[in-house]
NUBATOR-776362 format. One line per 2 residues: number of its first residue (from 0); their letters; for each residue y, z, x of N, C-alpha, C. Coordinates in pm, whole numbers, plus 50000, padded with zeros to 5 digits. Layout:
% NUBATOR-776362
NUM	a	Y,Z,X,Y,Z,X,Y,Z,X ~ ...
***
This chain:
% NUBATOR-776362
0	mr	27131,93361,80829,27257,93294,80811,27374,93389,80840 ~ 27360,93513,80794,27466,93612,80813,27497,93632,80962
2	nf	27394,93649,81043,27416,93669,81187,27472,93544,81253 ~ 27431,93427,81206,27484,93301,81260,27636,93295,81242
4	lr	27684,93338,81127,27827,93333,81097,27906,93441,81171 ~ 27837,93536,81234,27905,93643,81306,27894,93625,81458
6	kl	27866,93503,81503,27849,93474,81645,27982,93450,81714 ~ 27988,93485,81842,28109,93472,81922,28153,93326,81935
8	wl	28060,93234,81955,28099,93094,81974,28172,93041,81850 ~ 28128,93083,81731,28193,93039,81608,28332,93103,81596
10	fk	28342,93230,81630,28470,93300,81629,28570,93231,81722 ~ 28524,93200,81844,28612,93133,81941,28652,92993,81893
12	sl	28559,92922,81835,28589,92787,81785,28696,92792,81677 ~ 28680,92885,81584,28778,92899,81478,28913,92944,81533
14	ly	28910,93028,81634,29034,93073,81697,29114,92955,81751 ~ 29046,92861,81814,29114,92742,81867,29170,92655,81755
16	vf	29096,92643,81646,29146,92566,81531,29269,92635,81472 ~ 29260,92766,81453,29372,92842,81397,29493,92835,81490
18	ay	29469,92840,81621,29580,92833,81718,29650,92698,81709 ~ 29574,92593,81689,29633,92460,81675,29732,92459,81559
20	fg	29688,92508,81444,29775,92512,81327,29887,92615,81343 ~ 29855,92728,81405,29953,92835,81423,30072,92796,81509
22	rk	30054,92703,81599,30163,92660,81688,30255,92558,81624 ~ 30219,92512,81508,30299,92411,81439,30364,92474,81315
24	pf	30496,92492,81317,30565,92558,81205,30534,92496,81069 ~ 30513,92367,81065,30483,92299,80939,30357,92355,80873
26	fs	30263,92404,80954,30134,92451,80903,30126,92602,80887 ~ 30239,92671,80881,30238,92817,80868,30157,92864,80748
28	gi	30176,92799,80635,30103,92837,80515,29953,92816,80529 ~ 29916,92705,80591,29774,92677,80613,29713,92779,80708
30	tk	29787,92816,80811,29738,92916,80906,29713,93049,80836 ~ 29806,93088,80752,29789,93215,80678,29668,93207,80586
32	ll	29652,93095,80520,29537,93075,80431,29406,93079,80510 ~ 29401,93011,80624,29280,93008,80707,29243,93147,80759
34	ts	29342,93219,80811,29313,93352,80867,29275,93451,80757 ~ 29342,93442,80643,29307,93530,80530,29167,93498,80479
36	ga	29134,93369,80471,29001,93329,80428,28892,93375,80524 ~ 28919,93363,80653,28822,93408,80753,28802,93559,80744
38	af	28909,93633,80720,28897,93779,80704,28815,93811,80580 ~ 28837,93741,80472,28762,93761,80349,28612,93739,80373
40	it	28579,93631,80441,28439,93600,80471,28379,93707,80563 ~ 28454,93749,80664,28406,93854,80755,28375,93981,80678
42	lk	28462,94019,80586,28438,94139,80507,28315,94123,80418 ~ 28294,94005,80364,28176,93979,80280,28046,93982,80361
44	ln	28053,93942,80488,27933,93937,80572,27892,94075,80625 ~ 27979,94171,80614,27951,94304,80667,27929,94403,80553
46	ni	27856,94509,80583,27829,94612,80485,27953,94702,80475 ~ 28037,94677,80376,28163,94749,80361,28140,94898,80340
48	nq	28040,94936,80262,28015,95078,80237,27979,95151,80365 ~ 27898,95089,80448,27860,95150,80575,27982,95165,80665
50	ls	28066,95063,80670,28185,95070,80754,28283,95174,80702 ~ 28290,95192,80571,28383,95287,80512,28352,95430,80555
52	et	28227,95457,80592,28189,95591,80637,28243,95622,80776 ~ 28279,95520,80850,28335,95540,80983,28472,95603,80968
54	kn	28497,95709,81044,28621,95784,81030,28740,95712,81091 ~ 28718,95639,81197,28830,95580,81269,28844,95432,81240
56	la	28964,95391,81208,28989,95250,81177,28960,95158,81296 ~ 28983,95206,81416,28956,95124,81535,28806,95092,81546
58	ei	28723,95186,81509,28579,95163,81512,28538,95061,81406 ~ 28603,95066,81291,28577,94968,81186,28618,94829,81235
60	wq	28739,94820,81294,28788,94693,81347,28688,94635,81447 ~ 28641,94719,81538,28546,94674,81641,28415,94629,81577
62	al	28368,94700,81476,28242,94666,81410,28250,94532,81337 ~ 28369,94489,81299,28386,94364,81227,28396,94242,81319
64	mp	28401,94264,81448,28410,94154,81544,28272,94091,81566 ~ 28266,93975,81631,28137,93905,81649,28030,93995,81710
66	id	27909,93985,81656,27803,94075,81698,27764,94058,81846 ~ 27781,93941,81901,27746,93919,82041,27869,93920,82132
68	gk	27981,93969,82081,28104,93974,82161,28172,94109,82158 ~ 28100,94213,82120,28161,94347,82108,28226,94393,82238
70	hl	28171,94350,82351,28225,94392,82481,28366,94338,82506 ~ 28409,94240,82429,28542,94181,82444,28647,94250,82357
72	fk	28602,94338,82268,28690,94408,82175,28675,94558,82201 ~ 28763,94613,82283,28747,94750,82332,28845,94847,82267
74	is	28800,94970,82257,28885,95078,82209,28922,95161,82332 ~ 29052,95167,82362,29093,95241,82483,29142,95381,82451
76	ei	29199,95403,82332,29241,95537,82290,29205,95554,82143 ~ 29121,95654,82116,29075,95673,81979,29108,95813,81927
78	nk	29143,95905,82014,29159,96044,81974,29293,96078,81914 ~ 29385,95985,81912,29514,96012,81850,29559,95891,81769
80	ep	29658,95913,81686,29710,95807,81600,29837,95750,81662 ~ 29852,95623,81677,29755,95519,81644,29647,95506,81752
82	ai	29534,95451,81712,29431,95417,81809,29476,95291,81881 ~ 29441,95280,82008,29478,95163,82088,29351,95084,82119
84	te	29357,94955,82091,29245,94866,82118,29292,94750,82204 ~ 29196,94683,82266,29227,94569,82352,29129,94456,82326
86	iy	29181,94335,82328,29099,94215,82310,29098,94139,82442 ~ 28979,94127,82501,28963,94057,82628,28913,93914,82612
88	lh	28901,93867,82491,28864,93730,82463,28977,93639,82510 ~ 28942,93530,82578,29046,93437,82623,29110,93372,82501
90	cp	29239,93395,82483,29311,93341,82368,29366,93203,82402 ~ 29354,93108,82309,29410,92975,82334,29563,92977,82346
92	lr	29626,93085,82308,29772,93098,82320,29815,93161,82452 ~ 29719,93199,82535,29752,93267,82662,29851,93186,82744
94	gt	29960,93252,82779,30061,93192,82865,30153,93092,82798 ~ 30141,93072,82668,30225,92974,82600,30363,93029,82567
96	gd	30376,93160,82561,30502,93221,82519,30523,93214,82369 ~ 30425,93169,82295,30438,93149,82151,30394,93273,82074
98	is	30481,93373,82073,30451,93498,82005,30444,93479,81854 ~ 30515,93382,81802,30512,93352,81659,30372,93306,81616
100	ac	30310,93221,81695,30174,93176,81666,30076,93293,81676 ~ 30098,93380,81773,30014,93499,81788,30020,93583,81660
102	yk	30141,93605,81611,30158,93683,81489,30079,93619,81374 ~ 30083,93488,81365,30011,93417,81258,29860,93435,81273
104	lm	29808,93425,81396,29664,93439,81416,29617,93583,81391 ~ 29701,93679,81426,29662,93819,81409,29663,93861,81263
106	ny	29703,93770,81173,29692,93796,81030,29546,93828,80994 ~ 29453,93765,81065,29310,93791,81045,29280,93939,81062
108	dr	29322,93995,81174,29295,94136,81204,29372,94229,81109 ~ 29495,94191,81076,29573,94273,80983,29505,94278,80846
110	kl	29452,94165,80800,29382,94162,80671,29257,94250,80673 ~ 29185,94248,80784,29067,94333,80794,29106,94480,80782
112	me	29211,94520,80850,29254,94660,80848,29315,94700,80714 ~ 29383,94608,80648,29440,94637,80516,29331,94677,80417
114	kf	29215,94614,80428,29103,94644,80338,29062,94791,80347 ~ 29083,94852,80462,29044,94991,80485,29164,95086,80488
116	gg	29278,95038,80440,29397,95122,80436,29464,95138,80571 ~ 29447,95040,80657,29501,95048,80791,29615,94951,80816
118	nl	29682,94976,80926,29793,94894,80971,29764,94854,81115 ~ 29786,94729,81149,29760,94681,81285,29885,94615,81339
120	iv	29923,94654,81460,30042,94600,81526,30002,94553,81665 ~ 30049,94435,81704,30025,94383,81838,30129,94444,81931
122	le	30082,94517,82031,30173,94577,82129,30199,94483,82246 ~ 30094,94414,82290,30104,94317,82400,30018,94197,82365
124	sq	30071,94079,82385,30001,93956,82351,29974,93874,82477 ~ 29857,93813,82483,29826,93723,82594,29923,93606,82598
126	sn	29984,93577,82485,30073,93462,82479,30196,93478,82568 ~ 30242,93603,82584,30366,93620,82661,30365,93735,82761
128	sg	30258,93812,82767,30258,93930,82855,30215,93900,82998 ~ 30146,93789,83019,30093,93758,83151,29963,93833,83180
130	kq	29914,93909,83082,29791,93985,83099,29672,93908,83043 ~ 29553,93951,83083,29429,93886,83041,29376,93943,82910
132	yc	29455,94026,82843,29410,94089,82719,29530,94112,82627 ~ 29499,94137,82501,29600,94177,82403,29579,94325,82376
134	kl	29686,94396,82350,29678,94539,82318,29730,94559,82177 ~ 29650,94631,82096,29682,94654,81956,29689,94801,81925
136	ai	29771,94836,81826,29776,94972,81774,29726,94967,81630 ~ 29631,95056,81598,29575,95061,81464,29594,95201,81409
138	sk	29653,95209,81291,29678,95339,81229,29657,95329,81078 ~ 29655,95444,81012,29646,95446,80867,29783,95413,80810
140	ke	29783,95338,80699,29909,95309,80631,29963,95437,80571 ~ 30093,95449,80576,30155,95569,80521,30200,95546,80378
***
């Protein structure tokens, strides 16, 4: 059951549901609740103690992504702070220009990093950058 819940198809399906709610200002609270809940479940499905031994927050972030989709969540710079990561998963917000919805959806990733004392910032979003990926900066909270 644990591996079933960590599959890419389920992650993508939930992403589309969250994007639907994220694009509607009326549902901002629901979007935050959904993304926070999904982060909570993701943390429960993974061995937190094992992940805590990882020195770099970017590696922890990558380890928390779907088990069959790791190739879509890349670390491009890990040797300095902040670490830079990229998401190559096709986002339902791609090309919409809706950076506000992107911020709401990325609450999921921010919640994951908060658990490990990290901070996550979106540097480039598929929603408005015209690129096929999102670029994130992950660092330790000060």
